[in-house]
C-alpha positions as CSV (number, residue, x, y, z in Angstrom):
1,M,-150.2,284.2,45.6
2,P,-148.5,283.0,48.8
3,R,-145.6,280.6,48.2
4,Y,-147.1,278.1,50.9
5,I,-150.7,277.5,52.1
6,D,-150.8,274.9,54.7
7,D,-153.0,271.8,53.4
8,Q,-155.1,272.0,56.7
9,V,-156.0,275.5,55.6
10,L,-157.0,274.5,52.2
11,Q,-158.9,271.6,53.5
12,Y,-160.8,273.9,56.0
13,A,-161.4,276.7,53.2
14,G,-163.1,273.8,50.9
15,S,-165.3,272.6,53.8
16,I,-166.7,274.3,56.8
17,L,-165.0,277.7,56.1
18,Q,-166.1,277.9,52.5
19,D,-168.6,280.7,53.4
20,K,-166.0,282.5,55.5
21,V,-162.8,282.6,53.5
22,M,-161.5,285.3,51.3
23,F,-158.5,286.0,49.2
24,G,-156.6,289.1,49.4
25,T,-153.5,290.2,47.5
26,D,-151.3,293.3,47.3
27,Y,-150.7,292.9,43.7
28,P,-151.3,296.0,41.7
29,P,-154.8,296.7,40.9
30,A,-154.5,295.8,37.0
31,V,-152.7,292.5,37.8
32,Q,-155.1,291.6,40.6
33,R,-158.1,292.2,38.5
34,K,-156.4,289.8,35.7
35,L,-155.6,287.3,38.5
36,L,-158.9,287.4,40.1
37,W,-161.4,287.8,37.1
38,E,-160.0,288.6,33.4
39,N,-157.7,285.4,33.0
40,A,-160.7,283.2,34.0
41,E,-163.1,285.1,31.9
42,A,-160.6,284.9,28.6
43,F,-160.1,281.1,29.3
44,L,-163.8,280.3,29.7
45,D,-164.5,282.6,26.7
46,I,-167.2,284.5,28.4
């Protein structure tokens, strides 16, 4: 996760850019999978 994401970027990502914004990471694949999917799956018990 970046240390800092400008508030304006977050605002636009949640509004007019919501269909055009993607999140990318250079974490190792196993960590990336946990960050983007498995942790939420475990938390939501699905």
